[in-house]
N, CA, C and O atoms as a GROMACS GRO file, in nm:
protein
  568
    1UNK      N    1  -0.843   3.068  -7.838
    1UNK     CA    2  -0.769   3.195  -7.826
    1UNK      C    3  -0.744   3.202  -7.664
    1UNK      O    4  -0.840   3.188  -7.587
    2UNK      N    5  -0.612   3.225  -7.616
    2UNK     CA    6  -0.640   3.213  -7.466
    2UNK      C    7  -0.637   3.382  -7.430
    2UNK      O    8  -0.653   3.472  -7.512
    3UNK      N    9  -0.619   3.392  -7.318
    3UNK     CA   10  -0.641   3.530  -7.233
    3UNK      C   11  -0.561   3.629  -7.293
    3UNK      O   12  -0.604   3.742  -7.317
    4UNK      N   13  -0.425   3.587  -7.323
    4UNK     CA   14  -0.344   3.685  -7.366
    4UNK      C   15  -0.337   3.700  -7.515
    4UNK      O   16  -0.267   3.794  -7.554
    5UNK      N   17  -0.380   3.647  -7.583
    5UNK     CA   18  -0.411   3.661  -7.710
    5UNK      C   19  -0.516   3.766  -7.753
    5UNK      O   20  -0.505   3.839  -7.852
    6UNK      N   21  -0.641   3.766  -7.650
    6UNK     CA   22  -0.722   3.841  -7.629
    6UNK      C   23  -0.672   3.985  -7.588
    6UNK      O   24  -0.688   4.088  -7.653
    7UNK      N   25  -0.612   3.972  -7.475
    7UNK     CA   26  -0.554   4.088  -7.425
    7UNK      C   27  -0.488   4.182  -7.550
    7UNK      O   28  -0.530   4.297  -7.564
    8UNK      N   29  -0.374   4.125  -7.650
    8UNK     CA   30  -0.309   4.176  -7.724
    8UNK      C   31  -0.416   4.219  -7.858
    8UNK      O   32  -0.393   4.317  -7.928
    9UNK      N   33  -0.515   4.142  -7.875
    9UNK     CA   34  -0.591   4.161  -7.979
    9UNK      C   35  -0.678   4.299  -7.953
    9UNK      O   36  -0.724   4.365  -8.046
   10UNK      N   37  -0.699   4.340  -7.794
   10UNK     CA   38  -0.791   4.435  -7.748
   10UNK      C   39  -0.692   4.593  -7.796
   10UNK      O   40  -0.730   4.698  -7.847
   11UNK      N   41  -0.569   4.550  -7.757
   11UNK     CA   42  -0.490   4.679  -7.753
   11UNK      C   43  -0.458   4.714  -7.862
   11UNK      O   44  -0.430   4.833  -7.874
   12UNK      N   45  -0.451   4.620  -7.993
   12UNK     CA   46  -0.457   4.638  -8.136
   12UNK      C   47  -0.557   4.714  -8.186
   12UNK      O   48  -0.551   4.814  -8.258
   13UNK      N   49  -0.680   4.635  -8.126
   13UNK     CA   50  -0.845   4.698  -8.206
   13UNK      C   51  -0.872   4.818  -8.132
   13UNK      O   52  -0.939   4.907  -8.183
   14UNK      N   53  -0.827   4.828  -8.017
   14UNK     CA   54  -0.809   5.024  -7.942
   14UNK      C   55  -0.748   5.116  -8.022
   14UNK      O   56  -0.800   5.222  -8.053
   15UNK      N   57  -0.618   5.073  -8.064
   15UNK     CA   58  -0.569   5.160  -8.158
   15UNK      C   59  -0.626   5.181  -8.242
   15UNK      O   60  -0.674   5.294  -8.245
   16UNK      N   61  -0.660   5.079  -8.371
   16UNK     CA   62  -0.733   5.133  -8.445
   16UNK      C   63  -0.876   5.247  -8.426
   16UNK      O   64  -0.895   5.353  -8.487
   17UNK      N   65  -0.964   5.182  -8.319
   17UNK     CA   66  -1.032   5.272  -8.282
   17UNK      C   67  -1.044   5.406  -8.298
   17UNK      O   68  -1.130   5.472  -8.355
   18UNK      N   69  -0.897   5.452  -8.213
   18UNK     CA   70  -0.844   5.552  -8.207
   18UNK      C   71  -0.797   5.641  -8.333
   18UNK      O   72  -0.822   5.759  -8.360
   19UNK      N   73  -0.719   5.542  -8.404
   19UNK     CA   74  -0.708   5.564  -8.580
   19UNK      C   75  -0.849   5.602  -8.641
   19UNK      O   76  -0.853   5.694  -8.722
   20UNK      N   77  -0.961   5.539  -8.607
   20UNK     CA   78  -1.064   5.581  -8.674
   20UNK      C   79  -1.113   5.687  -8.672
   20UNK      O   80  -1.159   5.743  -8.771
   21UNK      N   81  -1.112   5.750  -8.514
   21UNK     CA   82  -1.150   5.878  -8.417
   21UNK      C   83  -1.085   5.965  -8.505
   21UNK      O   84  -1.163   6.043  -8.560
   22UNK      N   85  -0.928   5.981  -8.547
   22UNK     CA   86  -0.855   6.071  -8.603
   22UNK      C   87  -0.902   6.081  -8.771
   22UNK      O   88  -0.870   6.168  -8.852
   23UNK      N   89  -0.961   5.998  -8.785
   23UNK     CA   90  -0.992   6.022  -8.979
   23UNK      C   91  -1.157   6.068  -8.974
   23UNK      O   92  -1.212   6.111  -9.076
   24UNK      N   93  -1.226   6.055  -8.849
   24UNK     CA   94  -1.370   6.082  -8.840
   24UNK      C   95  -1.310   6.217  -8.772
   24UNK      O   96  -1.330   6.284  -8.874
   25UNK      N   97  -1.267   6.288  -8.704
   25UNK     CA   98  -1.179   6.401  -8.694
   25UNK      C   99  -1.167   6.535  -8.810
   25UNK      O  100  -1.205   6.653  -8.807
   26UNK      N  101  -1.100   6.455  -8.907
   26UNK     CA  102  -1.051   6.500  -9.045
   26UNK      C  103  -1.161   6.532  -9.114
   26UNK      O  104  -1.196   6.647  -9.140
   27UNK      N  105  -1.228   6.409  -9.151
   27UNK     CA  106  -1.355   6.424  -9.219
   27UNK      C  107  -1.459   6.520  -9.139
   27UNK      O  108  -1.541   6.572  -9.215
   28UNK      N  109  -1.471   6.546  -9.037
   28UNK     CA  110  -1.557   6.633  -8.987
   28UNK      C  111  -1.474   6.806  -8.973
   28UNK      O  112  -1.525   6.914  -8.945
   29UNK      N  113  -1.362   6.778  -9.000
   29UNK     CA  114  -1.351   6.937  -9.012
   29UNK      C  115  -1.370   6.980  -9.168
   29UNK      O  116  -1.425   7.088  -9.194
   30UNK      N  117  -1.318   6.881  -9.286
   30UNK     CA  118  -1.303   6.909  -9.422
   30UNK      C  119  -1.439   6.950  -9.451
   30UNK      O  120  -1.470   7.036  -9.533
   31UNK      N  121  -1.515   6.888  -9.382
   31UNK     CA  122  -1.713   6.903  -9.438
   31UNK      C  123  -1.729   6.997  -9.314
   31UNK      O  124  -1.843   6.967  -9.279
   32UNK      N  125  -1.703   7.054  -9.260
   32UNK     CA  126  -1.721   7.169  -9.158
   32UNK      C  127  -1.870   7.135  -9.061
   32UNK      O  128  -1.984   7.181  -9.061
   33UNK      N  129  -1.806   7.042  -8.989
   33UNK     CA  130  -1.896   6.981  -8.890
   33UNK      C  131  -1.945   7.071  -8.822
   33UNK      O  132  -2.066   7.064  -8.799
   34UNK      N  133  -1.876   7.169  -8.776
   34UNK     CA  134  -1.848   7.264  -8.704
   34UNK      C  135  -1.984   7.346  -8.715
   34UNK      O  136  -2.064   7.361  -8.623
   35UNK      N  137  -2.001   7.412  -8.881
   35UNK     CA  138  -2.077   7.498  -8.906
   35UNK      C  139  -2.203   7.466  -8.937
   35UNK      O  140  -2.276   7.536  -9.007
   36UNK      N  141  -2.243   7.339  -8.877
   36UNK     CA  142  -2.385   7.248  -8.918
   36UNK      C  143  -2.417   7.206  -8.816
   36UNK      O  144  -2.538   7.190  -8.795
   37UNK      N  145  -2.305   7.169  -8.699
   37UNK     CA  146  -2.391   7.054  -8.607
   37UNK      C  147  -2.377   7.141  -8.492
   37UNK      O  148  -2.259   7.140  -8.459
   38UNK      N  149  -2.465   7.238  -8.394
   38UNK     CA  150  -2.509   7.313  -8.274
   38UNK      C  151  -2.412   7.271  -8.197
   38UNK      O  152  -2.324   7.355  -8.185
   39UNK      N  153  -2.389   7.141  -8.120
   39UNK     CA  154  -2.283   7.105  -8.027
   39UNK      C  155  -2.164   7.120  -8.105
   39UNK      O  156  -2.074   7.179  -8.045
   40UNK      N  157  -2.145   7.093  -8.189
   40UNK     CA  158  -1.957   7.061  -8.261
   40UNK      C  159  -1.969   7.270  -8.280
   40UNK      O  160  -1.882   7.325  -8.213
   41UNK      N  161  -2.033   7.340  -8.336
   41UNK     CA  162  -2.024   7.470  -8.277
   41UNK      C  163  -2.001   7.544  -8.171
   41UNK      O  164  -1.920   7.636  -8.171
   42UNK      N  165  -2.084   7.503  -8.054
   42UNK     CA  166  -2.092   7.519  -7.908
   42UNK      C  167  -1.906   7.463  -7.878
   42UNK      O  168  -1.824   7.548  -7.910
   43UNK      N  169  -1.876   7.391  -7.847
   43UNK     CA  170  -1.764   7.355  -7.826
   43UNK      C  171  -1.644   7.407  -7.904
   43UNK      O  172  -1.538   7.430  -7.845
   44UNK      N  173  -1.655   7.424  -8.023
   44UNK     CA  174  -1.531   7.501  -8.099
   44UNK      C  175  -1.519   7.659  -8.049
   44UNK      O  176  -1.410   7.711  -8.025
   45UNK      N  177  -1.632   7.721  -8.037
   45UNK     CA  178  -1.669   7.836  -8.005
   45UNK      C  179  -1.588   7.875  -7.850
   45UNK      O  180  -1.551   7.988  -7.819
   46UNK      N  181  -1.573   7.746  -7.762
   46UNK     CA  182  -1.547   7.778  -7.626
   46UNK      C  183  -1.415   7.758  -7.646
   46UNK      O  184  -1.368   7.747  -7.532
   47UNK      N  185  -1.325   7.746  -7.726
   47UNK     CA  186  -1.161   7.717  -7.787
   47UNK      C  187  -1.157   7.857  -7.834
   47UNK      O  188  -1.099   7.942  -7.765
   48UNK      N  189  -1.214   7.888  -7.946
   48UNK     CA  190  -1.142   7.971  -8.011
   48UNK      C  191  -1.304   8.067  -8.098
   48UNK      O  192  -1.410   8.005  -8.097
   49UNK      N  193  -1.302   8.185  -8.152
   49UNK     CA  194  -1.383   8.247  -8.208
   49UNK      C  195  -1.391   8.229  -8.329
   49UNK      O  196  -1.488   8.260  -8.399
   50UNK      N  197  -1.251   8.156  -8.379
   50UNK     CA  198  -1.238   8.108  -8.532
   50UNK      C  199  -1.325   7.957  -8.481
   50UNK      O  200  -1.290   7.880  -8.391
   51UNK      N  201  -1.451   7.946  -8.574
   51UNK     CA  202  -1.509   7.822  -8.530
   51UNK      C  203  -1.441   7.666  -8.589
   51UNK      O  204  -1.485   7.556  -8.555
   52UNK      N  205  -1.310   7.692  -8.695
   52UNK     CA  206  -1.289   7.614  -8.743
   52UNK      C  207  -1.086   7.564  -8.664
   52UNK      O  208  -1.028   7.456  -8.657
   53UNK      N  209  -1.043   7.701  -8.622
   53UNK     CA  210  -0.954   7.672  -8.542
   53UNK      C  211  -0.974   7.600  -8.405
   53UNK      O  212  -0.888   7.527  -8.356
   54UNK      N  213  -1.098   7.628  -8.347
   54UNK     CA  214  -1.124   7.559  -8.194
   54UNK      C  215  -1.212   7.422  -8.254
   54UNK      O  216  -1.251   7.357  -8.158
   55UNK      N  217  -1.257   7.356  -8.393
   55UNK     CA  218  -1.272   7.235  -8.366
   55UNK      C  219  -1.152   7.178  -8.406
   55UNK      O  220  -1.140   7.056  -8.392
   56UNK      N  221  -1.067   7.239  -8.450
   56UNK     CA  222  -0.925   7.171  -8.496
   56UNK      C  223  -0.872   7.120  -8.340
   56UNK      O  224  -0.857   7.003  -8.305
   57UNK      N  225  -0.854   7.218  -8.276
   57UNK     CA  226  -0.778   7.212  -8.158
   57UNK      C  227  -0.855   7.122  -8.069
   57UNK      O  228  -0.801   7.029  -8.009
   58UNK      N  229  -0.948   7.143  -8.064
   58UNK     CA  230  -1.032   6.996  -7.951
   58UNK      C  231  -1.017   6.880  -8.030
   58UNK      O  232  -1.009   6.781  -7.957
   59UNK      N  233  -1.009   6.850  -8.166
   59UNK     CA  234  -1.019   6.714  -8.227
   59UNK      C  235  -0.880   6.694  -8.188
   59UNK      O  236  -0.865   6.590  -8.124
   60UNK      N  237  -0.758   6.769  -8.208
   60UNK     CA  238  -0.644   6.714  -8.189
   60UNK      C  239  -0.627   6.666  -8.057
   60UNK      O  240  -0.576   6.555  -8.040
   61UNK      N  241  -0.661   6.730  -7.971
   61UNK     CA  242  -0.661   6.727  -7.828
   61UNK      C  243  -0.733   6.577  -7.795
   61UNK      O  244  -0.678   6.490  -7.726
   62UNK      N  245  -0.856   6.564  -7.851
   62UNK     CA  246  -0.934   6.404  -7.850
   62UNK      C  247  -0.825   6.321  -7.889
   62UNK      O  248  -0.781   6.237  -7.810
   63UNK      N  249  -0.780   6.334  -7.996
   63UNK     CA  250  -0.707   6.207  -8.090
   63UNK      C  251  -0.554   6.180  -8.002
   63UNK      O  252  -0.503   6.072  -7.972
   64UNK      N  253  -0.517   6.282  -7.982
   64UNK     CA  254  -0.399   6.282  -7.909
   64UNK      C  255  -0.399   6.218  -7.723
   64UNK      O  256  -0.303   6.190  -7.651
   65UNK      N  257  -0.571   6.214  -7.691
   65UNK     CA  258  -0.554   6.220  -7.555
   65UNK      C  259  -0.589   6.017  -7.572
   65UNK      O  260  -0.538   5.922  -7.512
   66UNK      N  261  -0.689   6.021  -7.674
   66UNK     CA  262  -0.692   5.850  -7.721
   66UNK      C  263  -0.558   5.812  -7.740
   66UNK      O  264  -0.521   5.724  -7.663
   67UNK      N  265  -0.466   5.858  -7.827
   67UNK     CA  266  -0.300   5.786  -7.840
   67UNK      C  267  -0.257   5.791  -7.695
   67UNK      O  268  -0.244   5.681  -7.643
   68UNK      N  269  -0.236   5.877  -7.634
   68UNK     CA  270  -0.188   5.863  -7.466
   68UNK      C  271  -0.261   5.714  -7.383
   68UNK      O  272  -0.225   5.625  -7.306
   69UNK      N  273  -0.351   5.748  -7.439
   69UNK     CA  274  -0.455   5.650  -7.347
   69UNK      C  275  -0.428   5.508  -7.403
   69UNK      O  276  -0.452   5.417  -7.324
   70UNK      N  277  -0.381   5.472  -7.528
   70UNK     CA  278  -0.333   5.354  -7.574
   70UNK      C  279  -0.202   5.340  -7.551
   70UNK      O  280  -0.169   5.231  -7.504
   71UNK      N  281  -0.112   5.427  -7.571
   71UNK     CA  282   0.035   5.423  -7.550
   71UNK      C  283   0.068   5.397  -7.468
   71UNK      O  284   0.169   5.326  -7.474
   72UNK      N  285   0.009   5.431  -7.319
   72UNK     CA  286   0.059   5.445  -7.149
   72UNK      C  287  -0.020   5.363  -7.109
   72UNK      O  288   0.003   5.242  -7.110
   73UNK      N  289  -0.148   5.430  -7.059
   73UNK     CA  290  -0.211   5.305  -6.964
   73UNK      C  291  -0.276   5.151  -6.993
   73UNK      O  292  -0.294   5.047  -6.930
   74UNK      N  293  -0.305   5.213  -7.156
   74UNK     CA  294  -0.345   5.062  -7.207
   74UNK      C  295  -0.253   4.949  -7.242
   74UNK      O  296  -0.280   4.829  -7.246
   75UNK      N  297  -0.146   5.004  -7.266
   75UNK     CA  298   0.003   4.948  -7.332
   75UNK      C  299   0.053   4.880  -7.190
   75UNK      O  300   0.086   4.762  -7.176
   76UNK      N  301   0.053   4.960  -7.111
   76UNK     CA  302   0.110   4.920  -6.953
   76UNK      C  303   0.026   4.877  -6.877
   76UNK      O  304   0.043   4.882  -6.756
   77UNK      N  305  -0.058   4.837  -6.919
   77UNK     CA  306  -0.163   4.732  -6.826
   77UNK      C  307  -0.187   4.825  -6.695
   77UNK      O  308  -0.194   4.771  -6.585
   78UNK      N  309  -0.202   4.985  -6.710
   78UNK     CA  310  -0.267   5.033  -6.538
   78UNK      C  311  -0.388   4.982  -6.510
   78UNK      O  312  -0.466   4.916  -6.578
   79UNK      N  313  -0.392   5.020  -6.399
   79UNK     CA  314  -0.558   4.937  -6.356
   79UNK      C  315  -0.689   5.031  -6.429
   79UNK      O  316  -0.786   4.978  -6.482
   80UNK      N  317  -0.674   5.133  -6.421
   80UNK     CA  318  -0.736   5.214  -6.520
   80UNK      C  319  -0.790   5.211  -6.691
   80UNK      O  320  -0.885   5.255  -6.756
   81UNK      N  321  -0.682   5.141  -6.711
   81UNK     CA  322  -0.698   5.096  -6.866
   81UNK      C  323  -0.840   5.001  -6.909
   81UNK      O  324  -0.879   4.985  -7.024
   82UNK      N  325  -0.896   4.952  -6.800
   82UNK     CA  326  -0.996   4.882  -6.830
   82UNK      C  327  -1.117   5.026  -6.868
   82UNK      O  328  -1.182   5.043  -6.971
   83UNK      N  329  -1.114   5.113  -6.740
   83UNK     CA  330  -1.220   5.168  -6.762
   83UNK      C  331  -1.180   5.299  -6.895
   83UNK      O  332  -1.265   5.371  -6.948
   84UNK      N  333  -1.065   5.298  -6.919
   84UNK     CA  334  -1.069   5.353  -7.015
   84UNK      C  335  -1.135   5.308  -7.158
   84UNK      O  336  -1.223   5.357  -7.228
   85UNK      N  337  -1.063   5.209  -7.166
   85UNK     CA  338  -1.102   5.153  -7.314
   85UNK      C  339  -1.278   5.116  -7.333
   85UNK      O  340  -1.336   5.087  -7.437
   86UNK      N  341  -1.332   5.129  -7.196
   86UNK     CA  342  -1.493   5.113  -7.208
   86UNK      C  343  -1.528   5.220  -7.232
   86UNK      O  344  -1.633   5.233  -7.295
   87UNK      N  345  -1.446   5.343  -7.188
   87UNK     CA  346  -1.498   5.456  -7.186
   87UNK      C  347  -1.509   5.532  -7.348
   87UNK      O  348  -1.602   5.595  -7.398
   88UNK      N  349  -1.341   5.488  -7.414
   88UNK     CA  350  -1.370   5.504  -7.580
   88UNK      C  351  -1.463   5.431  -7.668
   88UNK      O  352  -1.520   5.478  -7.767
   89UNK      N  353  -1.474   5.285  -7.611
   89UNK     CA  354  -1.533   5.194  -7.646
   89UNK      C  355  -1.714   5.283  -7.694
   89UNK      O  356  -1.758   5.311  -7.805
   90UNK      N  357  -1.779   5.305  -7.550
   90UNK     CA  358  -1.918   5.375  -7.568
   90UNK      C  359  -1.923   5.502  -7.616
   90UNK      O  360  -2.021   5.541  -7.681
   91UNK      N  361  -1.796   5.599  -7.585
   91UNK     CA  362  -1.797   5.687  -7.645
   91UNK      C  363  -1.812   5.710  -7.822
   91UNK      O  364  -1.867   5.804  -7.880
   92UNK      N  365  -1.737   5.575  -7.889
   92UNK     CA  366  -1.728   5.610  -8.038
   92UNK      C  367  -1.863   5.520  -8.117
   92UNK      O  368  -1.904   5.529  -8.232
   93UNK      N  369  -1.919   5.416  -7.977
   93UNK     CA  370  -2.040   5.363  -8.030
   93UNK      C  371  -2.177   5.503  -8.054
   93UNK      O  372  -2.253   5.531  -8.147
   94UNK      N  373  -2.160   5.547  -7.948
   94UNK     CA  374  -2.255   5.701  -7.946
   94UNK      C  375  -2.218   5.804  -8.057
   94UNK      O  376  -2.293   5.879  -8.120
   95UNK      N  377  -2.090   5.789  -8.066
   95UNK     CA  378  -2.075   5.875  -8.184
   95UNK      C  379  -2.090   5.820  -8.321
   95UNK      O  380  -2.145   5.906  -8.390
   96UNK      N  381  -2.066   5.721  -8.385
   96UNK     CA  382  -2.102   5.650  -8.457
   96UNK      C  383  -2.230   5.600  -8.503
   96UNK      O  384  -2.247   5.575  -8.622
   97UNK      N  385  -2.331   5.581  -8.406
   97UNK     CA  386  -2.453   5.572  -8.385
   97UNK      C  387  -2.531   5.736  -8.462
   97UNK      O  388  -2.619   5.748  -8.547
   98UNK      N  389  -2.449   5.844  -8.381
   98UNK     CA  390  -2.524   5.980  -8.402
   98UNK      C  391  -2.478   6.016  -8.518
   98UNK      O  392  -2.567   6.075  -8.579
   99UNK      N  393  -2.372   6.007  -8.582
   99UNK     CA  394  -2.334   6.061  -8.761
   99UNK      C  395  -2.432   6.002  -8.804
   99UNK      O  396  -2.516   6.071  -8.863
  100UNK      N  397  -2.457   5.852  -8.791
  100UNK     CA  398  -2.575   5.778  -8.906
  100UNK      C  399  -2.697   5.810  -8.867
  100UNK      O  400  -2.771   5.843  -8.960
  101UNK      N  401  -2.736   5.811  -8.780
  101UNK     CA  402  -2.856   5.852  -8.744
  101UNK      C  403  -2.881   5.985  -8.844
  101UNK      O  404  -2.954   5.985  -8.943
  102UNK      N  405  -2.800   6.105  -8.791
  102UNK     CA  406  -2.838   6.236  -8.830
  102UNK      C  407  -2.817   6.204  -9.000
  102UNK      O  408  -2.907   6.223  -9.082
  103UNK      N  409  -2.710   6.162  -9.027
  103UNK     CA  410  -2.712   6.094  -9.204
  103UNK      C  411  -2.862   6.044  -9.257
  103UNK      O  412  -2.905   6.084  -9.365
  104UNK      N  413  -2.920   5.973  -9.191
  104UNK     CA  414  -3.053   5.865  -9.218
  104UNK      C  415  -3.186   5.993  -9.227
  104UNK      O  416  -3.269   6.000  -9.317
  105UNK      N  417  -3.173   6.098  -9.093
  105UNK     CA  418  -3.270   6.142  -9.041
  105UNK      C  419  -3.291   6.281  -9.186
  105UNK      O  420  -3.393   6.344  -9.215
  106UNK      N  421  -3.173   6.287  -9.238
  106UNK     CA  422  -3.152   6.410  -9.339
  106UNK      C  423  -3.166   6.319  -9.471
  106UNK      O  424  -3.186   6.377  -9.578
  107UNK      N  425  -3.158   6.199  -9.468
  107UNK     CA  426  -3.172   6.160  -9.594
  107UNK      C  427  -3.108   6.153  -9.689
  107UNK      O  428  -3.163   6.126  -9.796
  108UNK      N  429  -3.010   6.170  -9.683
  108UNK     CA  430  -2.824   6.212  -9.688
  108UNK      C  431  -2.705   6.206  -9.637
  108UNK      O  432  -2.701   6.165  -9.521
  109UNK      N  433  -2.589   6.238  -9.694
  109UNK     CA  434  -2.516   6.300  -9.609
  109UNK      C  435  -2.510   6.364  -9.552
  109UNK      O  436  -2.568   6.469  -9.581
  110UNK      N  437  -2.432   6.356  -9.414
  110UNK     CA  438  -2.421   6.453  -9.314
  110UNK      C  439  -2.258   6.444  -9.285
  110UNK      O  440  -2.195   6.346  -9.326
  111UNK      N  441  -2.208   6.525  -9.231
  111UNK     CA  442  -2.026   6.556  -9.183
  111UNK      C  443  -1.986   6.437  -9.087
  111UNK      O  444  -2.044   6.441  -8.978
  112UNK      N  445  -1.930   6.371  -9.099
  112UNK     CA  446  -1.924   6.249  -9.065
  112UNK      C  447  -1.992   6.093  -9.054
  112UNK      O  448  -1.978   6.010  -8.965
  113UNK      N  449  -2.052   6.088  -9.150
  113UNK     CA  450  -2.140   5.982  -9.175
  113UNK      C  451  -2.007   5.912  -9.260
  113UNK      O  452  -2.006   5.797  -9.216
  114UNK      N  453  -1.925   5.922  -9.333
  114UNK     CA  454  -1.856   5.861  -9.407
  114UNK      C  455  -1.761   5.768  -9.325
  114UNK      O  456  -1.746   5.651  -9.358
  115UNK      N  457  -1.687   5.833  -9.200
  115UNK     CA  458  -1.588   5.719  -9.133
  115UNK      C  459  -1.660   5.691  -8.993
  115UNK      O  460  -1.591   5.662  -8.895
  116UNK      N  461  -1.813   5.702  -8.984
  116UNK     CA  462  -1.898   5.654  -8.820
  116UNK      C  463  -1.914   5.484  -8.868
  116UNK      O  464  -1.962   5.396  -8.797
  117UNK      N  465  -1.878   5.474  -8.963
  117UNK     CA  466  -1.931   5.303  -8.959
  117UNK      C  467  -1.823   5.248  -8.966
  117UNK      O  468  -1.852   5.129  -8.981
  118UNK      N  469  -1.634   5.265  -8.963
  118UNK     CA  470  -1.554   5.260  -8.879
  118UNK      C  471  -1.540   5.262  -8.753
  118UNK      O  472  -1.475   5.172  -8.702
  119UNK      N  473  -1.596   5.362  -8.674
  119UNK     CA  474  -1.604   5.371  -8.545
  119UNK      C  475  -1.731   5.254  -8.507
  119UNK      O  476  -1.738   5.216  -8.391
  120UNK      N  477  -1.801   5.217  -8.579
  120UNK     CA  478  -1.909   5.146  -8.551
  120UNK      C  479  -1.826   4.994  -8.527
  120UNK      O  480  -1.813   4.930  -8.422
  121UNK      N  481  -1.789   4.970  -8.632
  121UNK     CA  482  -1.678   4.833  -8.690
  121UNK      C  483  -1.582   4.827  -8.547
  121UNK      O  484  -1.598   4.745  -8.457
  122UNK      N  485  -1.516   4.897  -8.548
  122UNK     CA  486  -1.395   4.912  -8.448
  122UNK      C  487  -1.434   4.884  -8.300
  122UNK      O  488  -1.380   4.796  -8.232
  123UNK      N  489  -1.548   4.981  -8.252
  123UNK     CA  490  -1.613   4.931  -8.103
  123UNK      C  491  -1.693   4.844  -8.073
  123UNK      O  492  -1.710   4.804  -7.958
  124UNK      N  493  -1.764   4.797  -8.188
  124UNK     CA  494  -1.803   4.667  -8.168
  124UNK      C  495  -1.746   4.593  -8.122
  124UNK      O  496  -1.785   4.544  -8.016
  125UNK      N  497  -1.631   4.552  -8.181
  125UNK     CA  498  -1.470   4.456  -8.207
  125UNK      C  499  -1.464   4.465  -8.055
  125UNK      O  500  -1.473   4.358  -7.994
  126UNK      N  501  -1.452   4.569  -7.992
  126UNK     CA  502  -1.384   4.599  -7.862
  126UNK      C  503  -1.489   4.525  -7.755
  126UNK      O  504  -1.462   4.433  -7.678
  127UNK      N  505  -1.585   4.576  -7.769
  127UNK     CA  506  -1.691   4.531  -7.717
  127UNK      C  507  -1.731   4.382  -7.688
  127UNK      O  508  -1.765   4.353  -7.574
  128UNK      N  509  -1.730   4.260  -7.812
  128UNK     CA  510  -1.699   4.184  -7.817
  128UNK      C  511  -1.592   4.107  -7.768
  128UNK      O  512  -1.611   3.999  -7.712
  129UNK      N  513  -1.439   4.177  -7.791
  129UNK     CA  514  -1.269   4.137  -7.712
  129UNK      C  515  -1.305   4.160  -7.536
  129UNK      O  516  -1.261   4.091  -7.444
  130UNK      N  517  -1.423   4.309  -7.524
  130UNK     CA  518  -1.401   4.305  -7.393
  130UNK      C  519  -1.512   4.240  -7.279
  130UNK      O  520  -1.533   4.265  -7.161
  131UNK      N  521  -1.562   4.155  -7.362
  131UNK     CA  522  -1.649   4.084  -7.307
  131UNK      C  523  -1.615   3.940  -7.263
  131UNK      O  524  -1.641   3.870  -7.165
  132UNK      N  525  -1.544   3.924  -7.377
  132UNK     CA  526  -1.464   3.780  -7.380
  132UNK      C  527  -1.364   3.794  -7.271
  132UNK      O  528  -1.359   3.714  -7.178
  133UNK      N  529  -1.256   3.929  -7.286
  133UNK     CA  530  -1.198   3.923  -7.124
  133UNK      C  531  -1.207   3.934  -7.006
  133UNK      O  532  -1.126   3.923  -6.915
  134UNK      N  533  -1.355   3.966  -7.012
  134UNK     CA  534  -1.402   3.990  -6.890
  134UNK      C  535  -1.501   3.826  -6.800
  134UNK      O  536  -1.536   3.796  -6.686
  135UNK      N  537  -1.507   3.767  -6.934
  135UNK     CA  538  -1.571   3.660  -6.866
  135UNK      C  539  -1.472   3.535  -6.893
  135UNK      O  540  -1.520   3.428  -6.856
  136UNK      N  541  -1.356   3.528  -6.944
  136UNK     CA  542  -1.279   3.432  -6.964
  136UNK      C  543  -1.296   3.316  -7.031
  136UNK      O  544  -1.254   3.200  -7.019
  137UNK      N  545  -1.399   3.402  -7.139
  137UNK     CA  546  -1.419   3.277  -7.227
  137UNK      C  547  -1.330   3.272  -7.344
  137UNK      O  548  -1.277   3.376  -7.381
  138UNK      N  549  -1.304   3.152  -7.411
  138UNK     CA  550  -1.242   3.077  -7.520
  138UNK      C  551  -1.262   3.073  -7.607
  138UNK      O  552  -1.181   3.011  -7.676
  139UNK      N  553  -1.372   3.128  -7.670
  139UNK     CA  554  -1.485   3.114  -7.760
  139UNK      C  555  -1.393   3.176  -7.869
  139UNK      O  556  -1.346   3.290  -7.864
  140UNK      N  557  -1.374   3.081  -7.974
  140UNK     CA  558  -1.273   3.107  -8.082
  140UNK      C  559  -1.356   3.212  -8.171
  140UNK      O  560  -1.478   3.220  -8.158
  141UNK      N  561  -1.290   3.287  -8.256
  141UNK     CA  562  -1.367   3.393  -8.350
  141UNK      C  563  -1.428   3.313  -8.438
  141UNK      O  564  -1.388   3.199  -8.465
  142UNK      N  565  -1.533   3.370  -8.491
  142UNK     CA  566  -1.557   3.280  -8.680
  142UNK      C  567  -1.512   3.324  -8.727
  142UNK      O  568  -1.503   3.297  -8.847
   0.00000   0.00000   0.00000
């Protein structure tokens, strides 16, 4: 796989990561994460007294920003694109790990746990591709 192929694959997997965050946001809204997770309740409350509306607005803004990052800086190869991709990769790794940790600590479902594996899958894949791009490795995928 040459550098151009790795770059194109990174862009595609980055889009899938943002779409996974969209699904994760929907799951969090439907399962009322804002009602059971104090940080989500706090952030939602900063936006609206109606926590459901605040949560929805924050998550729409988050996913919209992610789609913008993909559509403009990443696809246009802006200098900031690398930093944005790493930001999103690390954010979603933490997000996915956090939701699964909360589910495990409660020994059951926790809002966001169903889509967290998708965040981890795509973010993990991006780590591999980003490191491959950074080192110029042409190791073929398994």
